[in-house]
N, C-alpha and C positions, 0 to 999 in steps of 0.2 A: 694835304696835310703832310708834314715832313717827319712826324714822330716815327722813330724806328721801332720802339718797343723793346729794344735790346738794352740789357743792363750794362753799366760800365764793367770793366774787368773786376772780378771779385775773387778774393782768396777763399777757396773752398776745397776741402778734401786734400788732395795731394798737389795742388797747383793753383793757378789763376785762370779763371774761366769767365766767359761771357755767357749769358743766358737769354733766350728769346723764345716766345711762343707765338707762332704764326697761326693762321686759320686752321691748318691741318692739325697742329699740335693742340690747339684749344679744343677742337672737335674730339680728338682722342682723349684728352683730359676729361671732357664732359662724359664720354662713354665709360672710361675707367672708374670715374668717381661717382657716376650716376647722379650728377648734378652739374648745372651750368657754371661757367667760370666765375661769375659774381657770387654764387652760392659757396663755391669752394673758397673764394677769397674771404667771404664773410666768416666761414668756419675757421680759416687760418687766423684771421684778425681777432676772433673772439675766443681763441684757444679751445674751440669745439671741433678741431680737425680730426680727421681719421688718418691712419698711417698711409693709406693710399693717396690721400690728398698731398702729403708731404713728398713721398717717394716719386709719385708720378709727375708732379709739377717739376721737381728738380730734373728728373730724367728727360722729360720732354723739353725742358728749357735748354738743356745741354744739346739735345738733338737739333732743336730749332736754331741754335747758334752755329751749327756745323760739326759738332762732335759726332763721330761714327756711332750709330746706335748700339753696336756691341760694346764699345768702350763705355758709353753712357750707362748701359746696364751693369757692367762690371763695377763702375764707380758707385752706383746705387747699392749694389750688393755689399761692397766693401765698406763704404762710408755712411750708409744709412741703415740698411737692414742688419748689418753685423754690429751696429753700435746704437742699441736702443737708448743708452744713457745720453746720447746726443740728439735725441728726437726734438727737443725744444729748440735747440740751436738750428737744426735743419728745418724745422717748421718756420722759423724766422726767415731763413733763406728762401723757402718756398713762397712765403707771403710776398717778399720783395720781388721775386721773379714774376709772379703772377700779376702783382699790382703794376709793375713797370710795363708788362706786356699789354695789359688792357686799359691802363690809365695813362701811361707814359712816364718817363723819368722826370723827376722834379726839375732838372735843369733844362728840360725841353719846354719851351713856351707853347701854350696851346694855340691852335689855329694855324692858318697858313703862314709860311715864312714871309717876312717883310721883303718887299722888292725894292731894289735901289731904283731911284728915279734916274732915268737917262738924262745926261747933260745935254742941254740945248746949245747950239752954236753960240748963242748970245750970252750964256752963263760964263 
C-alpha cells in the first residue's frame, strides 16, 4: 500500500505545516487520550472531544512529520493552549490530521498502486 498518511501542507498557527501520525505517534496518542485512535477520531467527529484529543493529535502530527518535539510543544502552548477561543478550529485540524493518518488522504486511491505493464518487443 502506498498511502503515506501525511496531510498536504496546511496553513496552521504561524506557518504552513504537514502532519503525520505513524505507529509510534498513534500509540502515544492512545496512551495520552486513554482511547484508541478510532475512538479519538469519533470524539473529534462528533464534537465530543476532550482538550487532550485536540492538543495531543496536533502535537504528535507535527512530530510525525518531522517537526522537532520542543518546537511542536511550543506551538501547542502558543496556538492551542493559550487560545481556548480557537478550540473548535483546532479540533477540526486535529480531526483532519487523525483521519488522514489512519484512513488516508482523499486524493490517495485505496489499495496497491497500479503497475504499468511492461512493453513487449512486439508492442
